[in-house]
C-alpha positions as CSV (number, residue, x, y, z in Angstrom):
1,M,0.0,0.0,0.0
2,L,1.5,3.3,-1.1
3,K,1.9,6.1,1.5
4,T,-0.4,9.0,1.1
5,S,2.4,11.4,0.1
6,T,3.7,8.9,-2.5
7,R,0.2,8.3,-3.9
8,N,-0.5,12.0,-4.1
9,W,2.8,12.6,-5.8
10,W,1.9,10.1,-8.6
11,A,-1.7,11.3,-8.8
12,F,-0.7,15.0,-9.3
13,F,2.2,14.1,-11.6
14,L,0.2,11.8,-13.9
15,D,-2.7,14.3,-14.0
16,Y,-0.3,17.1,-14.9
17,V,1.4,15.0,-17.6
18,F,-1.7,13.7,-19.4
19,F,-3.6,17.0,-19.1
20,G,-0.5,18.8,-20.5
21,L,-0.3,16.3,-23.4
22,A,-4.0,16.9,-24.1
23,L,-3.2,20.6,-24.5
24,T,-0.6,19.8,-27.1
25,F,-3.3,18.2,-29.2
26,A,-5.7,21.1,-28.5
27,Q,-3.1,23.8,-28.3
28,T,-4.7,27.3,-28.0
29,G,-1.9,29.0,-29.9
30,T,-1.7,26.7,-32.9
31,V,-4.3,23.8,-33.3
32,L,-7.4,25.7,-32.1
33,P,-6.9,28.9,-34.2
34,A,-5.9,26.7,-37.2
35,F,-9.1,24.7,-36.9
36,A,-11.2,27.9,-36.4
37,A,-9.5,29.3,-39.5
38,T,-11.1,26.4,-41.5
39,L,-14.5,27.7,-40.5
40,T,-14.2,31.5,-40.8
41,T,-12.0,34.2,-42.2
42,S,-12.7,36.7,-39.4
43,K,-9.5,37.1,-37.3
44,A,-11.7,38.3,-34.3
45,L,-13.6,35.0,-34.4
46,I,-10.4,33.0,-34.8
47,G,-9.1,34.8,-31.7
48,A,-12.4,33.9,-30.0
49,A,-11.3,30.3,-29.8
50,S,-8.5,31.1,-27.4
51,A,-10.6,33.9,-25.7
52,I,-13.5,31.6,-24.9
53,W,-11.2,28.9,-23.6
54,L,-9.5,31.3,-21.2
55,G,-12.5,33.3,-20.2
56,A,-14.7,30.3,-19.4
57,W,-11.9,28.8,-17.3
58,L,-10.8,32.0,-15.5
59,L,-13.8,34.1,-14.9
60,P,-16.0,31.6,-13.0
61,Q,-13.3,30.8,-10.5
62,L,-14.4,33.8,-8.4
63,F,-17.7,32.0,-7.9
64,A,-16.1,28.6,-7.6
65,A,-13.9,30.0,-4.8
66,N,-16.9,31.5,-3.1
67,F,-18.6,28.1,-3.2
68,L,-15.6,26.0,-2.1
69,T,-14.0,28.3,0.6
70,N,-15.6,26.7,3.6
71,K,-16.0,23.2,2.2
72,P,-13.8,20.9,4.3
73,K,-13.6,18.4,1.4
74,K,-13.0,19.7,-2.1
75,Y,-12.1,16.4,-3.7
76,P,-15.7,15.6,-4.8
77,Y,-16.1,18.9,-6.6
78,M,-12.8,18.3,-8.4
79,V,-14.1,15.0,-9.7
80,L,-17.6,16.3,-10.5
81,G,-16.2,19.1,-12.7
82,A,-14.0,16.7,-14.6
83,V,-16.9,14.3,-15.2
84,M,-19.1,17.0,-16.6
85,G,-16.6,18.7,-18.9
86,R,-13.8,16.4,-20.0
87,P,-15.7,14.3,-22.5
88,M,-16.2,17.4,-24.7
89,F,-13.2,16.6,-26.9
90,W,-14.7,13.2,-27.7
91,L,-17.9,15.0,-28.7
92,F,-15.9,17.2,-31.1
93,A,-14.3,14.1,-32.6
94,L,-17.6,12.4,-33.0
95,L,-19.2,15.3,-34.8
96,L,-16.2,15.7,-37.2
97,F,-16.0,11.9,-37.9
98,T,-19.6,12.0,-39.1
99,G,-18.6,14.6,-41.6
100,W,-22.0,16.2,-42.5
101,L,-21.5,19.2,-40.2
102,A,-18.5,20.2,-42.2
103,K,-21.0,21.4,-44.9
104,F,-22.2,24.0,-42.4
105,P,-19.1,25.8,-41.1
106,G,-21.1,28.5,-39.3
107,V,-23.0,25.9,-37.2
108,L,-19.8,23.9,-36.6
109,L,-18.0,27.1,-35.4
110,V,-20.8,27.8,-32.9
111,I,-20.8,24.3,-31.6
112,F,-17.0,24.4,-31.4
113,L,-16.9,27.7,-29.4
114,F,-19.7,26.6,-27.1
115,G,-18.0,23.3,-26.5
116,L,-14.8,24.9,-25.6
117,G,-16.6,27.2,-23.2
118,W,-18.4,24.3,-21.5
119,F,-15.2,22.4,-21.1
120,A,-13.4,25.4,-19.6
121,L,-16.3,26.3,-17.4
122,T,-16.6,22.9,-15.7
123,D,-12.8,22.7,-15.4
124,A,-12.8,26.0,-13.5
125,F,-14.4,24.2,-10.5
126,T,-12.0,21.3,-10.9
127,A,-9.1,23.7,-11.0
128,I,-9.9,25.6,-7.8
129,A,-10.3,22.3,-5.9
130,W,-7.2,20.9,-7.6
131,F,-5.0,23.9,-6.6
132,D,-6.2,23.7,-3.0
133,L,-5.5,19.9,-2.8
134,F,-2.1,20.5,-4.4
135,G,-1.2,23.4,-2.1
136,K,-2.0,21.3,1.0
137,A,-0.3,18.1,-0.2
138,M,3.3,19.3,-0.5
139,S,5.8,22.1,0.1
140,P,6.6,24.6,-2.6
141,Q,10.0,22.9,-3.1
142,R,8.3,19.5,-3.9
143,R,5.6,21.3,-5.9
144,G,8.3,23.0,-7.9
145,R,10.2,19.7,-8.6
146,L,7.0,17.9,-9.5
147,V,5.9,20.6,-11.9
148,G,9.4,20.9,-13.4
149,L,9.7,17.2,-14.0
150,G,6.1,17.1,-15.3
151,Q,6.9,19.8,-17.8
152,V,10.0,17.9,-19.0
153,V,8.0,14.7,-19.5
154,V,5.2,16.6,-21.2
155,G,7.7,18.3,-23.5
156,L,9.3,15.0,-24.5
157,L,6.0,13.3,-25.1
158,S,4.8,16.4,-27.0
159,I,7.5,16.0,-29.6
160,G,5.8,12.8,-30.7
161,A,2.4,14.4,-30.3
162,G,3.4,17.3,-32.4
163,W,4.8,15.1,-35.1
164,L,1.5,13.1,-35.1
165,V,-0.5,16.4,-35.4
166,G,1.8,17.4,-38.3
167,Q,1.2,14.1,-40.1
168,L,-2.5,14.3,-39.6
169,L,-2.6,17.9,-41.1
170,S,-0.1,17.2,-43.9
171,N,-1.0,16.4,-47.5
172,T,-0.5,12.7,-46.9
173,G,-2.8,12.7,-43.8
174,P,-6.6,12.0,-43.7
175,P,-8.9,14.5,-45.5
176,Y,-10.6,17.4,-43.7
177,P,-12.5,17.1,-41.3
178,L,-11.2,13.6,-40.4
179,N,-7.8,15.0,-39.6
180,Y,-9.1,17.3,-36.9
181,A,-11.5,14.6,-35.7
182,A,-8.4,12.4,-35.0
183,I,-6.6,15.2,-33.2
184,F,-9.6,15.9,-30.9
185,A,-10.0,12.2,-30.2
186,L,-6.4,12.0,-29.1
187,A,-7.0,15.1,-26.8
188,G,-10.0,13.3,-25.4
189,L,-8.0,10.2,-24.7
190,C,-5.4,12.2,-22.8
191,V,-7.9,14.0,-20.6
192,F,-9.5,10.7,-19.8
193,F,-6.2,9.4,-18.4
194,S,-5.8,12.7,-16.6
195,F,-9.2,12.0,-15.0
196,L,-8.2,8.6,-13.9
197,A,-5.2,10.2,-12.1
198,I,-7.2,12.7,-10.1
199,L,-9.5,9.8,-8.9
200,I,-6.6,8.4,-6.8
201,T,-5.8,11.7,-5.1
202,V,-6.1,11.8,-1.3
203,E,-7.1,15.1,0.2
204,I,-5.1,16.2,3.2
205,P,-7.3,17.6,6.1
206,E,-7.0,21.3,6.8
207,A,-8.9,23.8,8.9
208,V,-11.2,26.0,6.9
209,P,-12.8,29.3,7.7
210,V,-15.7,28.9,10.0
211,D,-17.8,31.5,8.3
212,P,-20.2,30.2,5.7
213,P,-19.6,31.3,2.1
214,A,-21.4,34.4,1.0
215,A,-25.0,33.8,-0.1
216,S,-24.8,36.3,-2.8
217,L,-22.3,38.2,-4.9
218,R,-23.1,41.4,-3.1
219,E,-22.1,39.8,0.2
220,F,-19.1,38.0,-1.2
221,L,-17.4,40.7,-3.1
222,P,-16.4,42.7,0.1
223,R,-14.5,39.6,1.2
224,F,-12.4,39.8,-1.9
225,A,-12.1,43.6,-1.6
226,A,-10.7,43.1,1.9
227,V,-8.0,40.8,0.5
228,W,-7.2,43.4,-2.2
229,R,-7.0,46.2,0.4
230,S,-5.0,44.3,3.0
231,D,-2.4,42.6,0.8
232,P,-0.3,45.0,-1.4
233,T,1.9,42.1,-2.5
234,F,-1.1,40.3,-3.9
235,V,-2.1,43.5,-5.7
236,R,1.4,43.8,-7.2
237,V,1.6,40.2,-8.5
238,I,-1.9,40.4,-10.0
239,T,-1.0,43.6,-11.8
240,V,2.2,42.0,-13.2
241,Q,0.1,39.0,-14.3
242,L,-2.4,41.1,-16.1
243,L,0.1,43.2,-17.9
244,A,2.3,40.2,-18.9
245,G,-0.9,38.5,-20.2
246,L,-1.2,41.2,-22.8
247,Q,1.2,39.1,-24.9
248,R,-1.9,37.1,-25.8
249,L,-2.9,40.0,-28.1
250,A,-0.7,38.4,-30.7
251,S,-0.2,34.8,-29.5
252,S,-3.0,33.3,-31.7
253,F,-1.8,34.9,-34.9
254,Y,1.9,33.9,-35.3
255,I,0.6,30.6,-36.8
256,L,-1.7,32.4,-39.3
257,H,1.2,34.6,-40.3
258,A,3.3,31.5,-40.9
259,T,0.7,29.7,-43.0
260,Q,-1.1,32.5,-44.7
261,V,1.7,35.2,-45.2
262,A,4.9,33.2,-45.2
263,G,3.3,30.4,-47.2
264,I,4.7,27.6,-44.9
265,N,2.9,24.2,-45.2
266,P,0.0,23.8,-42.7
267,A,1.7,20.7,-41.4
268,I,3.9,23.1,-39.4
269,V,0.9,23.4,-37.0
270,G,1.9,20.2,-35.3
271,G,5.6,21.1,-35.3
272,L,5.0,24.4,-33.6
273,A,2.6,22.8,-31.1
274,A,5.5,20.5,-30.2
275,V,7.9,23.3,-30.1
276,G,5.6,25.1,-27.6
277,S,5.6,22.0,-25.5
278,I,9.3,21.7,-25.6
279,G,9.4,25.3,-24.4
280,I,7.2,24.2,-21.5
281,A,9.6,21.4,-20.8
282,V,12.6,23.7,-20.8
283,A,10.8,26.0,-18.5
284,G,10.1,23.1,-16.1
285,L,13.7,22.0,-16.2
286,V,15.4,25.4,-15.9
287,L,12.8,27.6,-14.2
288,G,11.6,24.9,-11.9
289,Q,15.1,24.9,-10.5
290,V,15.0,28.6,-10.3
291,A,11.8,28.4,-8.3
292,V,13.3,25.8,-5.9
293,Q,16.6,27.7,-5.4
294,R,15.7,31.3,-5.8
295,G,11.9,31.5,-5.4
296,S,8.9,31.8,-7.6
297,H,9.3,35.6,-7.8
298,R,12.5,35.1,-9.8
299,V,10.6,33.0,-12.3
300,I,8.0,35.7,-12.7
301,Q,10.7,38.3,-13.4
302,I,12.4,36.1,-16.0
303,V,9.3,35.2,-17.9
304,T,7.9,38.7,-18.0
305,W,11.1,39.8,-19.8
306,L,10.9,36.8,-22.1
307,S,7.4,37.8,-23.1
308,L,8.8,40.8,-24.9
309,A,10.7,38.5,-27.4
310,P,7.8,37.0,-29.6
311,P,6.2,40.3,-30.6
312,L,9.7,41.7,-31.3
313,L,10.5,38.6,-33.5
314,G,7.1,38.9,-35.2
315,L,7.7,42.5,-36.0
316,G,11.1,41.7,-37.5
317,V,9.8,39.0,-39.7
318,S,6.7,41.0,-40.8
319,L,8.9,44.0,-42.0
320,I,10.9,41.9,-44.4
321,R,10.0,39.7,-47.4
322,V,8.8,36.6,-45.6
323,A,9.5,33.1,-46.9
324,S,9.6,29.5,-45.7
325,S,13.3,30.0,-45.0
326,L,12.3,32.1,-42.0
327,T,10.6,29.1,-40.3
328,W,13.1,29.4,-37.5
329,V,11.5,32.7,-36.4
330,Y,8.2,31.0,-35.8
331,V,10.0,28.2,-34.0
332,A,11.7,30.7,-31.7
333,C,8.3,32.5,-31.1
334,Y,6.5,29.3,-30.0
335,F,9.4,28.1,-28.0
336,I,9.5,31.3,-26.0
337,I,5.6,31.3,-25.7
338,G,5.8,27.7,-24.4
339,M,8.4,28.8,-21.8
340,V,6.2,31.8,-20.8
341,E,2.9,29.8,-20.6
342,G,4.7,26.8,-19.0
343,S,6.0,29.1,-16.2
344,N,2.6,30.4,-15.1
345,F,2.2,27.6,-12.5
346,I,5.9,27.6,-11.4
347,G,5.8,31.4,-11.2
348,F,2.4,33.1,-10.6
349,S,0.4,30.2,-9.2
350,N,3.1,29.0,-6.8
351,Y,3.7,32.5,-5.6
352,I,0.0,33.1,-4.9
353,L,-0.3,29.6,-3.2
354,D,2.5,30.6,-0.8
355,L,1.2,34.1,-0.3
356,A,-2.3,32.9,0.7
357,P,-2.9,32.1,4.4
358,P,-4.0,28.5,5.3
359,G,-7.6,28.0,4.4
360,G,-7.5,31.1,2.1
361,R,-6.1,29.4,-1.0
362,P,-9.5,29.1,-2.9
363,V,-10.1,32.9,-2.3
364,Y,-6.6,33.9,-3.5
365,I,-6.5,31.6,-6.5
366,G,-10.1,32.3,-7.4
367,L,-9.5,36.0,-7.2
368,A,-6.2,35.8,-9.1
369,N,-7.7,33.7,-11.9
370,S,-10.8,35.8,-12.2
371,F,-8.7,38.9,-12.6
372,A,-6.7,37.1,-15.2
373,G,-10.0,36.4,-16.9
374,A,-10.0,40.0,-18.0
375,L,-7.4,39.0,-20.5
376,V,-9.8,36.7,-22.4
377,I,-10.6,39.6,-24.7
378,A,-7.0,40.0,-25.6
379,P,-7.0,37.5,-28.6
380,I,-10.3,39.0,-29.8
381,I,-8.9,42.6,-29.6
382,G,-5.7,41.3,-31.3
383,G,-7.9,39.9,-34.1
384,W,-9.8,43.2,-34.4
385,I,-6.5,45.1,-34.6
386,L,-5.3,42.7,-37.3
387,D,-8.6,43.0,-39.3
388,H,-8.3,46.8,-39.3
389,T,-4.5,47.4,-39.4
390,S,-1.6,45.0,-40.1
391,Y,0.7,42.4,-38.5
392,P,3.4,45.0,-37.7
393,A,0.9,47.2,-35.9
394,L,-0.3,44.2,-33.9
395,F,3.2,43.2,-32.9
396,I,4.2,46.8,-31.9
397,I,1.1,47.2,-29.7
398,T,1.8,43.9,-28.0
399,F,5.4,44.7,-27.3
400,V,4.7,48.1,-25.9
401,A,1.8,46.7,-23.7
402,V,4.1,44.1,-22.0
403,I,7.0,46.4,-21.1
404,P,5.4,47.7,-17.8
405,A,5.0,44.1,-16.6
406,A,8.7,43.4,-17.0
407,L,9.6,46.6,-15.0
408,L,7.0,46.1,-12.2
409,A,8.0,42.4,-11.7
410,M,11.4,43.5,-10.5
411,R,9.8,44.8,-7.3
412,L,8.2,41.5,-6.3
413,P,9.5,40.3,-2.9
414,P,10.2,36.6,-2.0
415,I,7.4,34.7,-0.1
416,A,7.8,32.0,2.5
417,H,5.6,28.9,2.4
418,K,2.9,28.6,5.0
419,E,2.3,25.1,6.2
420,A,-1.2,23.6,6.3
421,V,-3.0,23.7,9.6
422,E,-4.6,20.5,10.8
423,P,-8.2,20.8,12.0
424,P,-8.7,20.4,15.8
425,E,-9.7,17.0,17.1
426,P,-13.3,16.8,18.1
427,E,-14.0,16.8,21.9
428,F,-16.3,14.2,23.4
429,A,-18.0,14.3,26.8
430,A,-16.8,11.9,29.4
């Protein structure tokens, strides 16, 4: 029989790996916008694929935190959210395998966007519970090592996954829409294995706030406002996260620039998805060690400066005569984007988990992710900018928008981990 700590380590690790692999097959920066581009020419609607995913996952977490704050056991809600939302990728695959909906791209686009929203909405509850369980289960050093190793494994597996996506989308692959049906089926298989992993998680007991959760938003918002007023470090890290997230103005459109402007074969979608995952792996390997040895605030500082590189590279390649020989520029963009996105947990989430008081993690994570939900319109705004201006204008605006994040991140202080507090033993009358 495995010890609880060992069992939890494997549960979180396997969930992290399989869910991360699923996101290679359904990559928000490559696969999803590329699929949306087969259904519409509107750059704003193409950006909506990433926006709806992020918005439906981030914005409801404020309410999920409200609901879960005083629940002594959050494991059942983690499992319930996964049961309700994770079969969605198999539904996409089934609809595309039948083929007849491909004749109605507008209808298929609506179903696709709604399905992404439903998956993300249900996973918002899963995520809040998951973060709380993970925060209680191990120290930040063990969390950092687990996430770092998980990202390395995901990156290695994603090389094969990206190759497979490339083969499915190449001229020798199955015809449309069967190629995307196979991709979504593989994503569905990965999230199923992820679900099996969270089933074996053991929740560590911890004292929770004795006050019941607020019955209404009007009553609950002051609780969040109190956190905002009383914790200036929290305000600072949220501000950095929001400003750094403006790199998403352009993140959905590097792939369109590669395939539609540079004329690179669409099979590159799989390769760039794999490159992004390799970036995630490198972030786990390198920045995971930074988090362990120097603190998560150092990770945040590094990745905010890295966020400036993709729009700068995009600007450079859009100002010259683009050709397939410049593929390396797109590879560099997605590698860096992978490192930035792969460091969100090691940096921002880990920092906030340690900043939160025991019992207050759902509130802190819920508030942080809900604020980050304001960034969901970034890909749509980016698409609107692209529809009405040009790629150089989009990349310049993105670069300028991210500069304040890099500067403000340098003022983040280190945070010490707060150990979980066991609930008191019940007293019985003699």
